[in-house]
C-alpha positions as CSV (number, residue, x, y, z in Angstrom):
1,M,2.1,-36.5,-21.5
2,T,4.8,-34.3,-19.9
3,A,3.9,-32.9,-16.6
4,I,4.0,-29.1,-16.2
5,K,6.4,-28.0,-13.4
6,S,5.1,-25.7,-10.8
7,D,7.0,-22.5,-9.9
8,S,8.6,-24.3,-6.9
9,E,9.9,-27.0,-9.3
10,A,10.9,-24.7,-12.1
11,I,14.6,-24.6,-13.2
12,F,16.2,-21.2,-13.7
13,D,19.7,-19.9,-14.4
14,K,21.1,-18.8,-11.1
15,N,24.0,-17.2,-12.8
16,L,21.9,-14.5,-14.4
17,P,22.3,-11.2,-12.5
18,R,19.0,-10.1,-11.0
19,C,17.6,-7.3,-8.8
20,K,19.1,-7.4,-5.3
21,W,15.7,-8.1,-3.7
22,C,15.1,-11.3,-5.7
23,N,15.6,-14.3,-3.3
24,L,17.3,-17.0,-5.5
25,K,16.3,-19.6,-2.9
26,N,12.7,-19.1,-3.7
27,P,11.9,-20.4,-7.3
28,K,8.4,-18.9,-7.1
29,Y,9.9,-15.5,-6.4
30,V,12.5,-15.8,-9.2
31,A,9.8,-16.8,-11.7
32,Y,7.8,-13.7,-10.6
33,H,10.8,-11.5,-11.0
34,D,11.8,-12.9,-14.4
35,N,8.4,-13.2,-16.0
36,E,6.0,-10.7,-14.5
37,W,7.4,-7.9,-12.3
38,G,7.9,-4.7,-14.2
39,I,6.6,-6.0,-17.5
40,F,4.0,-3.8,-19.1
41,S,1.8,-5.9,-21.4
42,E,-1.8,-6.4,-22.3
43,K,-2.7,-7.8,-18.9
44,S,-1.5,-4.5,-17.3
45,T,-4.7,-3.0,-18.7
46,D,-6.9,-5.9,-17.6
47,D,-9.2,-4.9,-14.7
48,K,-9.2,-8.4,-13.2
49,Y,-5.4,-8.5,-13.1
50,L,-5.2,-5.0,-11.7
51,F,-7.7,-5.8,-9.0
52,E,-5.7,-8.9,-8.0
53,M,-2.4,-7.0,-7.8
54,L,-3.9,-4.0,-6.0
55,T,-5.5,-6.4,-3.4
56,L,-2.4,-8.4,-2.9
57,E,-0.4,-5.2,-2.5
58,S,-2.8,-4.0,0.2
59,F,-2.1,-7.2,2.2
60,Q,1.7,-6.5,1.9
61,T,1.4,-3.5,4.3
62,G,3.8,-4.2,7.1
63,L,5.0,-7.5,5.5
64,S,7.2,-8.5,2.7
65,W,6.0,-9.0,-0.9
66,E,7.7,-12.4,-0.9
67,C,5.4,-13.4,2.0
68,V,2.3,-12.4,0.0
69,L,3.5,-13.9,-3.2
70,N,4.0,-17.3,-1.5
71,K,0.3,-17.2,-0.6
72,R,-0.9,-15.9,-4.0
73,E,-2.5,-19.1,-5.2
74,D,-4.3,-19.6,-1.9
75,F,-5.6,-16.0,-2.1
76,R,-6.8,-16.7,-5.7
77,S,-8.6,-19.8,-4.5
78,V,-10.4,-18.2,-1.5
79,Y,-11.1,-14.9,-3.3
80,D,-13.0,-16.6,-6.2
81,G,-10.2,-15.9,-8.6
82,F,-10.4,-12.2,-7.7
83,D,-13.8,-12.0,-9.5
84,L,-14.6,-8.3,-8.8
85,E,-18.4,-8.8,-8.7
86,K,-18.1,-11.7,-6.3
87,V,-15.6,-10.1,-3.9
88,S,-17.7,-6.9,-3.9
89,G,-20.6,-8.9,-2.7
90,Y,-18.9,-10.6,0.2
91,G,-20.7,-10.4,3.5
92,E,-20.0,-11.2,7.1
93,E,-20.2,-15.0,6.5
94,K,-17.5,-14.8,3.9
95,I,-15.4,-12.5,6.0
96,A,-15.5,-15.1,8.8
97,E,-14.5,-17.8,6.4
98,L,-11.5,-15.8,5.2
99,L,-10.4,-15.1,8.8
100,E,-10.5,-18.8,9.6
101,N,-8.3,-19.8,6.6
102,P,-4.7,-20.3,7.7
103,K,-3.4,-20.3,4.1
104,I,-3.9,-16.5,3.7
105,I,-3.0,-13.4,5.7
106,R,-5.7,-13.3,8.4
107,N,-5.7,-9.7,9.3
108,R,-9.3,-8.6,10.0
109,L,-8.7,-5.0,9.0
110,K,-7.0,-6.0,5.7
111,V,-9.7,-8.6,4.9
112,K,-12.5,-6.1,5.4
113,A,-10.6,-3.5,3.5
114,S,-10.2,-5.8,0.6
115,I,-13.9,-6.0,0.2
116,S,-14.7,-2.3,0.6
117,N,-11.8,-1.6,-1.7
118,A,-13.3,-3.9,-4.3
119,R,-16.5,-1.9,-4.3
120,I,-14.6,1.3,-4.8
121,F,-12.5,-0.3,-7.5
122,R,-15.7,-1.3,-9.3
123,T,-17.1,2.3,-9.0
124,I,-13.9,3.6,-10.5
125,C,-14.1,1.1,-13.4
126,L,-17.7,2.3,-14.1
127,E,-16.7,5.9,-13.9
128,Y,-13.6,5.7,-16.1
129,G,-14.5,2.7,-18.3
130,S,-11.6,0.7,-16.7
131,F,-9.2,1.0,-13.8
132,F,-6.4,1.2,-16.3
133,N,-8.0,4.4,-17.7
134,F,-8.0,5.8,-14.2
135,I,-4.3,5.1,-13.8
136,K,-3.5,6.4,-17.2
137,K,-5.2,9.7,-16.4
138,F,-2.8,10.3,-13.5
139,L,0.1,9.0,-15.5
140,D,-0.5,11.4,-18.4
141,E,-0.9,14.3,-15.9
142,Y,2.3,13.3,-14.2
143,L,4.3,13.0,-17.4
144,C,3.0,16.3,-18.6
145,K,3.7,18.1,-15.4
146,N,7.2,16.8,-15.1
147,A,8.0,17.1,-18.8
148,V,9.4,13.6,-18.9
149,S,11.5,13.1,-21.9
150,E,11.6,10.1,-24.2
151,N,14.8,9.0,-22.5
152,E,13.0,8.8,-19.2
153,A,9.7,7.4,-20.4
154,T,9.7,4.8,-23.0
155,K,7.2,3.1,-25.3
156,N,7.7,-0.2,-23.6
157,A,4.6,-2.2,-24.4
158,E,4.6,-5.8,-25.5
159,D,2.7,-6.6,-28.7
160,V,2.5,-2.9,-29.4
161,E,1.8,-3.5,-33.0
162,K,-1.1,-5.8,-32.3
163,K,-2.7,-3.9,-29.4
164,S,-3.6,-0.4,-30.4
165,A,-4.7,0.3,-26.8
166,L,-1.1,0.0,-25.7
167,S,0.4,1.8,-28.7
168,G,2.3,4.9,-27.6
169,M,2.0,3.9,-23.9
170,K,4.8,5.6,-21.9
171,I,6.2,4.2,-18.7
172,I,8.5,5.6,-16.1
173,H,12.1,4.4,-15.7
174,E,13.5,4.9,-12.2
175,T,15.2,2.9,-9.4
176,G,16.0,3.4,-5.8
177,R,12.7,5.0,-4.9
178,S,9.6,3.9,-2.9
179,T,7.3,6.7,-3.8
180,N,7.0,9.5,-6.4
181,G,4.5,12.2,-7.5
182,L,2.5,9.7,-9.4
183,S,2.0,7.3,-6.5
184,D,1.3,10.2,-4.2
185,A,-1.5,11.5,-6.5
186,I,-3.1,8.1,-7.1
187,S,-2.8,7.2,-3.4
188,A,-4.4,10.4,-2.4
189,E,-7.4,9.9,-4.7
190,L,-7.9,6.3,-3.7
191,K,-7.9,7.2,0.0
192,K,-10.2,10.1,-0.7
193,R,-12.6,7.6,-2.2
194,G,-12.4,5.5,0.9
195,M,-9.8,2.8,0.0
196,K,-7.7,1.6,2.9
197,F,-4.1,0.3,3.0
198,M,-3.4,2.4,-0.1
199,G,-0.5,4.6,1.0
200,S,1.9,6.0,-1.6
201,T,4.5,3.2,-1.0
202,I,1.9,0.5,-1.6
203,V,0.6,2.3,-4.8
204,Y,4.2,2.7,-6.0
205,S,4.9,-1.0,-5.5
206,F,1.7,-1.8,-7.4
207,L,2.8,0.5,-10.3
208,Q,6.2,-1.2,-10.4
209,A,4.5,-4.7,-10.4
210,I,2.3,-3.9,-13.4
211,G,5.0,-2.3,-15.4
212,V,3.9,1.4,-15.3
213,I,7.1,2.1,-13.4
214,F,10.1,0.1,-14.6
215,S,12.6,-0.5,-11.8
216,H,14.8,-3.4,-12.6
217,D,18.3,-2.7,-11.2
218,E,21.0,-1.6,-13.6
219,E,22.9,-4.8,-12.8
220,C,19.8,-7.0,-13.6
221,F,19.7,-8.9,-16.8
222,L,16.2,-7.4,-17.5
223,F,17.4,-3.8,-17.2
224,R,16.8,-1.7,-20.2
225,G,18.6,1.6,-20.2
């Protein structure tokens, strides 16, 4: 049986033009750029995936995303696969365990925030039916308020014919920004509800990661004008 190569062993075409931030010396980072970042798909509506990405983004505060991404598998392992119910139930014993683990980012404030944020995330899911519905509410309001045209917001959903939930989903195309009105609004609401490490820049990065904001550089082979 052929062994499956890990991200660090994966072979990729270094000659393909990519976004300027993509470190070609880090195969894991390249794989993330090529296969996940900015791609709106069915998983972009999945609460487990959204919880994972939002939590990882919160740990990015003051650090690079590459640093966090390099520790992603370790985070998944110690955070019980980002099981929302389990993380929401973490107590002091688990916090101590996390802070003693050298494989993750051991910032006490961020670790404690990740747990309280999980509880708020769960409340939002119960209130809106899903966290994606919460995001979409703000997205629809933003698009309506700013009268975004079809040239600026595109129906860029994978399997759109198969997944009616994604049908007609509009996303934002923009580059060269770190915040916008949408990230400002979502950030303000999350912080109002008590979430920490959820500034507009972090929320904007989260929206880019899950494909709600498409920001591949014009020179990147993944760019769609």
